[in-house]
C-alpha positions in Angstrom: -21.3 -17.5 -1.6 -21.7 -14.1 0.0 -18.3 -12.7 1.1 -18.4 -13.1 4.9 -16.5 -9.8 5.5 -17.5 -6.3 4.4 -15.0 -3.5 4.6 -14.5 -0.1 3.1 -12.4 2.0 0.8 -12.1 5.8 0.5 -10.8 7.2 -2.8 -10.2 10.8 -3.9 -10.5 10.0 -7.6 -12.4 12.7 -9.5 -12.1 14.9 -6.5 -8.4 15.4 -5.7 -5.2 14.3 -7.2 -1.6 15.5 -7.1 1.7 15.3 -8.9 4.8 15.8 -6.8 4.8 17.2 -3.3 4.4 15.8 0.2 1.6 13.5 1.6 1.1 12.8 5.3 -1.6 10.5 6.7 -1.9 10.3 10.4 -3.4 6.9 11.2 -3.6 4.1 13.7 -3.4 0.7 12.1 -5.9 -2.1 12.9 -5.2 -5.1 15.0 -6.6 -8.6 14.2 -5.6 -11.6 12.2 -5.7 -11.3 8.4 -6.7 -7.6 8.4 -4.9 -5.8 5.5 -4.7 -2.0 5.8 -3.2 0.2 3.1 -2.6 3.9 2.3 -1.7 4.2 -1.4 -2.1 6.1 -4.7 -3.1 5.3 -8.3 -2.9 7.4 -11.4 -5.9 9.6 -12.2 -5.5 8.7 -15.9 -3.8 5.5 -17.1 -1.6 7.4 -19.4 0.7 4.5 -20.1 -1.9 1.6 -20.1 -3.3 -0.8 -17.6 -1.8 -1.8 -14.3 1.1 -1.6 -13.5 2.3 0.3 -16.6 0.9 3.6 -15.3 2.3 3.0 -11.8 1.1 2.6 -8.2 2.6 4.2 -5.0 2.0 2.2 -1.8 2.9 4.5 1.1 1.9 2.0 3.8 0.7 -1.6 3.5 0.6 -3.8 6.6 -1.1 -6.8 8.3 -3.2 -6.9 11.5 -1.6 -10.1 12.7 0.7 -10.0 15.7 4.5 -9.9 15.4 4.8 -13.7 15.3 3.5 -13.7 11.8 6.4 -14.7 9.6 5.1 -12.6 6.6 4.9 -9.6 8.8 2.5 -8.4 11.5 1.1 -5.2 12.9 4.6 -4.1 14.1 5.8 -3.7 10.4 4.7 -2.2 7.2 6.0 -2.0 3.6 6.3 0.8 1.1 6.3 -0.2 -2.6 6.3 1.3 -6.1 4.6 -0.9 -8.7 5.6 -0.4 -12.3 6.2 -2.5 -15.4 4.9 -3.3 -18.9 2.4 -5.9 -17.8 0.9 -7.6 -14.7 3.3 -10.5 -15.1 6.3 -8.1 -15.5 6.1 -6.0 -12.4 9.3 -4.4 -11.2 8.2 -3.8 -7.6 10.8 -6.1 -6.0 13.4 -3.5 -7.0 11.4 -0.7 -5.3 10.1 -2.0 -2.0 11.2 -1.8 1.6 9.9 -2.9 4.9 10.0 -1.0 8.2 10.0 -2.7 11.6 8.7 -0.6 14.5 9.6 -2.9 17.3 6.1 -2.7 18.8 2.6 -2.7 17.4 1.6 0.1 15.1 -2.0 -0.3 16.2 -1.2 1.0 19.7 -1.0 4.7 18.7 -1.2 7.1 15.8 1.7 7.5 13.4 2.4 9.7 10.4 2.8 7.8 7.1 4.6 10.1 4.8 5.5 10.4 1.1 8.0 12.9 -0.4 7.6 12.9 -4.2 9.7 15.0 -6.6 10.7 14.6 -10.2 14.0 13.2 -8.9 13.0 11.1 -5.9 10.2 9.1 -4.3 10.7 8.6 -0.6 8.4 7.3 2.2 8.9 7.7 5.9 7.2 7.2 9.3 6.6 10.1 11.7 9.4 12.3 10.5 11.4 12.7 7.3 14.5 11.3 9.1 12.8 7.9 9.5 13.1 6.8 5.9 11.5 3.6 4.8 11.8 3.6 1.0 14.0 5.9 -1.0 14.1 5.6 -4.8 16.3 7.8 -7.0 14.2 8.5 -10.2 16.8 10.8 -11.8 19.5 8.5 -13.0 17.8 5.8 -15.1 14.4 5.2 -16.6 12.1 2.6 -15.1 12.5 0.6 -18.3 16.2 0.5 -17.8 15.7 -0.3 -14.1 13.4 -3.3 -15.0 15.8 -4.8 -17.5 13.2 -6.4 -19.7 14.0 -7.6 -23.2 11.0 -9.4 -24.7 8.5 -6.7 -23.8 7.2 -3.5 -25.3 8.3 -0.3 -23.5 5.1 1.6 -22.4 7.2 4.7 -21.7 9.3 4.7 -24.9 8.0 8.0 -26.2 8.0 9.8 -22.8 10.6 12.4 -22.3 10.5 12.4 -18.5 13.0 9.9 -17.0 10.7 9.2 -14.1 7.7 7.9 -16.1 5.2 6.5 -15.1 5.6 8.5 -11.9 5.1 11.9 -13.6 1.3 11.9 -13.7 -1.4 13.0 -11.2 -2.2 10.3 -8.6 -5.2 10.1 -6.3 -5.3 8.8 -2.7 -6.8 5.5 -1.5 -7.3 4.5 2.1 -8.7 1.0 2.6 -8.9 -2.0 4.8 -9.1 -5.4 3.2 -9.3 -8.9 4.8 -7.8 -12.2 3.8 -7.6 -12.9 0.0 -6.0 -15.4 -2.3 -3.2 -13.4 -4.0 -0.4 -14.5 -1.7 -0.2 -11.4 0.6 -1.0 -13.9 3.4 1.2 -16.8 2.4 -0.2 -20.4 2.7 1.0 -22.1 5.8 2.0 -18.9 7.6 0.4 -16.7 10.3 -2.1 -19.4 11.2 -3.8 -19.2 7.8 -6.8 -21.5 7.7 -7.4 -21.5 3.9 -5.3 -21.9 0.8 -5.0 -19.7 -2.2 -5.8 -22.5 -4.7 -8.9 -23.8 -2.9 -11.9 -23.0 -5.1 -13.9 -22.7 -1.8 -11.4 -20.6 0.0 -14.2 -18.2 1.2 -16.0 -21.0 2.8 -12.8 -22.3 4.5 -12.0 -18.9 5.7 -15.4 -18.4 7.3 -15.8 -21.9 8.7 -12.6 -21.3 10.6 -13.6 -17.9 12.0 -13.3 -19.2 15.5 -9.6 -19.2 15.0 -9.2 -15.5 14.0 -12.4 -13.5 14.8 -11.6 -13.3 18.5 -8.3 -11.5 17.7 -10.3 -8.6 16.3 -11.9 -8.1 19.8 -15.1 -7.1 18.2 -17.6 -5.8 19.5 -15.7 -5.0 22.7 -13.4 -2.5 20.9 -12.8 -1.0 17.5 -9.2 -2.1 17.3 -10.0 -3.8 14.0 -10.6 -0.4 12.3 -8.0 1.7 10.7 -8.4 5.1 12.4 -7.5 8.2 10.4 -6.9 11.5 12.2 -5.9 13.7 9.2 -4.6 13.8 5.7 -2.3 16.6 4.6 -0.9 17.3 1.2 1.6 20.0 0.2 2.6 21.0 -3.3 6.3 21.5 -4.1 6.0 25.2 -3.2 4.7 24.1 0.2 1.2 25.3 -0.3 -0.9 23.0 2.0 -4.2 21.3 1.2 -5.6 19.9 4.5 -8.4 17.3 4.9 -9.5 16.4 8.4 -12.0 13.8 9.5 
């Protein structure tokens, strides 16, 4: 079955990566059921092994559904750090936070920011005062934070306490749709397919009359994530600026 939705992803891998500093992306989030926008970062080199051992920084991850969606709609977004010794031992529940804006984030542009130092990883919206996620990386290792016992420590020989978040990461901006990994929970938000259905793609498309009209396509481009600018500063405040 051909996937009924095609979307896009922009990555700076091999072109630009950074370790520590500030990242700000000015963007307008998409509106429409089961649209999944994200602004995030992955390590340029998997120095500690495959995901999530080498880390992931999610600055913004949201849903295009309206505010009635119990899992979260376009009035909310989450910031998350993914880390752990294996895919089934991911410590992200200890480093995630959700922000509620009170109205749709698809109505206007906002700044989605990251402040990343050897001692702290913080995300914010619009200004640094509007903190979303704030993780102190100076007082305990991520192995200690995770509390695992029957696993191998991928950071055991690393002297930096903040490993794996001590490597160069590159930027990713993408818009996904749907999926079967639980981000759109079964039975919520008017979901018309199930994650365990071997024909979930068919079920999703066969029910497109229930969700496609919420995208308002082709009357508008509200289903797109619009990016005005990306700005990155190193710790000495030297800016690197990329504009559309």
